[in-house]
MIDRENMI-283265 format. One line per field, with one value per residue (C-alpha): residue in three letters; z, y, x. Coordinates in steps of 0.25 Angstrom, whole numbers, plus 5000, padded with zeros to 4 digits. Each point is the difference from the previous one (the first is absolute). Example, Ala and Ser with C-alpha at 12.3 -4.5 7.8 and 13.67 -1.06 7.14 Angstrom:
BEGIN
residu = [ALA_SER]
w = [5031_4998]
v = [4982_5014]
u = [5049_5006]
REM end
This chain:
BEGIN
residu = [MET_GLY_THR_LYS_GLU_PHE_HIS_ARG_ILE_ILE_THR_ILE_ILE_SER_THR_GLY_PHE_LEU_PHE_VAL_MET_LEU_PHE_SER_CYS_GLU_ASN_SER_ILE_THR_VAL_VAL_LYS_GLU_VAL_THR_GLN_ALA_ASP_THR_LEU_GLU_SER_VAL_SER_ALA_LYS_ASN_ILE_VAL_PHE_ILE_ARG_SER_ASP_SER_GLY_ASN_VAL_LYS_ILE_ARG_LEU_THR_ALA_PRO_ILE_MET_LYS_ARG_PHE_GLU_GLY_LYS_ASP_VAL_TYR_THR_GLU_PHE_PRO_GLU_GLY_PHE_GLU_ALA_PHE_PHE_TYR_ASP_THR_LEU_ASN_LYS_PRO_SER_SER_ARG_ILE_ARG_ALA_ASN_TYR_GLY_ILE_SER_TYR_GLU_LYS_THR_LYS_LEU_MET_ILE_ALA_ARG_ASN_ASP_VAL_GLU_VAL_GLU_ASN_PHE_SER_THR_LEU_GLU_LYS_LEU_ASN_THR_GLU_SER_LEU_PHE_TRP_ASP_GLN_LYS_ARG_LYS_ILE_ILE_PHE_THR_HIS_ALA_PHE_VAL_LYS_ILE_THR_SER_PRO_ASP_LYS_VAL_ILE_PHE_GLY_ASP_SER_LEU_THR_ALA_ASN_GLU_GLY_PHE_ASP_LYS_ARG_THR_ILE_HIS_ASN_VAL_ARG_ALA_THR_ILE_GLU_PHE_ASP_GLU_GLU_ASP_ASN]
w = [5000_4996_5008_4992_5002_5014_5002_4992_5009_5012_4994_4997_5014_5006_4991_5004_5015_4998_4994_5011_5010_4992_5002_5014_5005_4998_4992_4989_4985_4999_5012_4993_4987_5007_5006_4987_4991_4992_5005_5014_4998_5002_4988_5004_5013_5002_5011_5000_4986_4992_4988_4990_4988_4990_4986_4990_5010_5011_5013_5002_5012_5011_5009_5012_5009_5011_4994_4987_4996_4986_4998_4986_4995_4993_5006_5003_5012_5008_5015_5010_5013_5008_4993_4989_4996_4986_4995_4987_4992_4991_4987_5006_5008_5013_5010_4999_5009_5009_5004_5012_5007_5010_4990_4985_4989_4985_4989_4987_4991_5005_5003_5014_5013_5013_5012_5014_5015_5003_4985_4998_4987_4999_4989_5001_4992_5008_5013_5002_5007_4999_5011_4999_5003_4986_4986_4986_4989_4986_4991_4987_5004_5008_5012_5014_5008_5013_5007_5014_5009_4995_5007_4991_5006_4993_5005_5003_5004_5003_4992_5005_4990_4998_4987_4989_4985_4995_4989_5002_5004_5010_4995_4994_5009_5005_5015_5002_5012_5006_5015_5005_4996_5010_4995_5006_5001_4994_5014_5006_4991]
v = [5000_5013_5013_5007_4987_5000_5015_4998_4989_5008_5012_4991_4994_5014_5005_4988_5003_5014_4996_4991_5011_5009_4991_4997_5015_5013_5007_5009_4996_5012_4995_4986_5007_5008_4988_4992_5010_4995_5012_4996_4985_4996_4992_4996_5000_4996_4999_5003_5006_5004_5008_5004_5009_5000_5007_4993_4991_5010_5001_5013_4997_4989_5001_4991_4999_4990_5001_5004_5001_5003_5006_4999_5010_5013_5005_4988_5002_4992_5002_4997_5001_4996_5009_4998_5003_5004_5002_5007_4996_5008_4996_4991_4992_5006_5006_5015_5003_4993_5003_4994_5001_4993_5001_5001_5001_5000_5004_4992_5010_5013_4994_5007_4993_5006_4997_5003_4998_5002_5002_5000_5003_4999_5004_4991_5009_5013_4992_5009_4995_5005_4997_5003_4995_4999_5000_4999_4993_5004_4989_5007_5013_4993_5009_4999_5010_5003_5011_4995_5005_4995_4997_4999_4995_5001_4998_5015_5005_4997_5008_5001_5005_4999_4992_4995_4997_4991_4991_4984_5000_5011_5007_5012_5006_5013_5001_5010_5009_4996_5001_4998_4996_4994_4999_4991_5003_4989_4998_4997_4987]
u = [5000_5006_5000_4989_4991_5003_4996_4988_4995_5003_4992_4988_5001_5001_4988_4992_5003_4996_4987_4997_5003_4991_4988_5003_5003_4993_5011_4996_5003_5010_5008_5002_5003_5011_5006_5000_5006_5012_5009_4999_5003_5014_5005_5014_5007_5015_5010_5014_5000_5012_4997_5011_4999_5011_5003_5009_5005_5003_4993_4993_4992_4999_4988_4997_4988_4995_4986_4995_4985_4995_4986_4993_4989_4999_5014_5008_5009_5010_5001_5012_4993_5012_5010_5010_5014_5005_5014_5003_5013_5009_5006_5010_4989_5005_4989_5000_4988_4989_4986_4993_4987_4991_4988_4999_4990_5003_4989_5003_4992_5007_5013_4999_5006_4997_5008_4996_5004_5015_5005_5015_5007_5015_5010_5012_5010_4997_4997_4987_4988_4986_4990_4985_4986_4995_5006_4995_5008_4995_5006_4996_5007_5011_4999_4997_4992_4993_4992_5004_5011_5014_5013_5012_5013_5014_5014_5001_4986_4986_4989_4985_4989_4985_5000_5009_5001_5012_5004_5000_5014_4999_5012_4992_4990_4992_4997_4988_4999_5013_4998_5014_5014_5010_5014_5011_5015_5008_5006_4986_4999]
REM end
């Protein structure tokens, strides 16, 4: 039995169960319709996933997550309810940057990924790190941005700001409404 057949059987069983519940309870038909909509039913669930995107044999992104759930419907999306970690690679197949968060959701149609809860982005060549509570990754435009408070730590300073726009590699960025910059002397390190 293939995965699609298995999911069809589960959907049929679930729908049958909901119809039984409809006739045994006093729920309105609109409630039943909302529960059985295709965009609310999980179609795939996987544990300990590793996703690798490559181009011409070169690894571009390696994403890992403890749990991945994929939902079908008008706007297909993938959810990482227990977080994820993604590494971006340079042309020599070496990791150039990393993004990690405790929650993530990725929309297939718009190619937009949203990371929330203890988000961290690192650039390995500049040794800079971004910390924030929410971050958007626009894969079409190859940028990351947030409207939340940000903290950027580098070897010689820490910058605090209200929002940020940067490229995927986190080596070109604009910090909006800089609140503070704390610089370190080399002797302090």
